[in-house]
N, C-alpha and C positions, 0 to 999 in steps of 0.2 A: 698704233704705229709708234715705234720707238725712234727717238731722235738722239743720236749720239750716245746711246746707252742710258739715257735718263728718261724716267717715266714722266709724262705730262702731268703737271701739277705737283711734282715732287719738290720738296724744299729740303735743302741740306741742313743737317744738324750742326755743322761747323759754323761758328759765328763769323760774319764778315767784319774785318777790322778796317776802320776808316782812319785816315791820318789827316789831321787838319793843318792846312798850310797857313802862313801868316796873312794871306789876302782873303781869308774866308772860304777858300776852295777846299773841297773834300777829295782826297785821293784814296782810292781803294787799293789796299795792299794785296799782292799775291802771296800765296803760301811760301814762296821762295824768298820774297822780300821780308816777310815776317821772321822766317828762320834766320836770315842773315842779320837783321837788326837785333833780334833777340840774342844771338850769340855775341855780337859786338858789344851790345849794351851790358850784357851779363859780365863780360870780361872787364869792362870799364868799372863796373860796380865792385867786382872782386879785387880790383887793383886800387880801390880807395876812392872812387868817384862818389859824389853824393847822389842819393836817390831823389827823384823828383816827386815821389808819392810817400805818404805816411803808411807804413805797414808794420806788422808784427813778425813778418817772415825773416828768417835768417839766411835763406838761400838766395844767392844773387840771381839765379835763373828765375825764381818765382817773383822777385822784386821787378826784374826787367819785364816779365810777362804782365804784371799788374800795370806797369807804366804804359805798355802797348795798349792794354784794354782801356785805360783812362785817356789815352791820346796825349800823354805828357812826355813822350820820348824826345830827347834833344837831338835826334838823328833823323835824317830823311833820305829816302832812296833817290838815286840818280838814274833816270831813265834816258835812253837815247832819244834824240829828236827825230821824228819821222821826216824823211825827205819827200817833198811833194813835187 
C-alpha cells in the first residue's frame, strides 16, 4: 500500500536541516525556508558581511550553505502563529 506516493520504510536522501534557537529548541527548516535564508545570506556575504564559518570557498552561495549546514546562520525564519 502506498501512502502519499512514498514507499513505507523509504528514507529521503536529502538531509534535514535543523536550526537551533537560543533557548535550546530545534526548528526543522522546510526547503522553502532554506532557499529563502540561503539567498538572503548569500546576498549579505557578497555585499561585505562577515562569514560565521571558516571556509576556503570563494562563492558566497557556498559559504552561506556551509553556514546553514553548521547551524551558524544569523537569520531565523518567521512563521505565523496558529490561532486556536
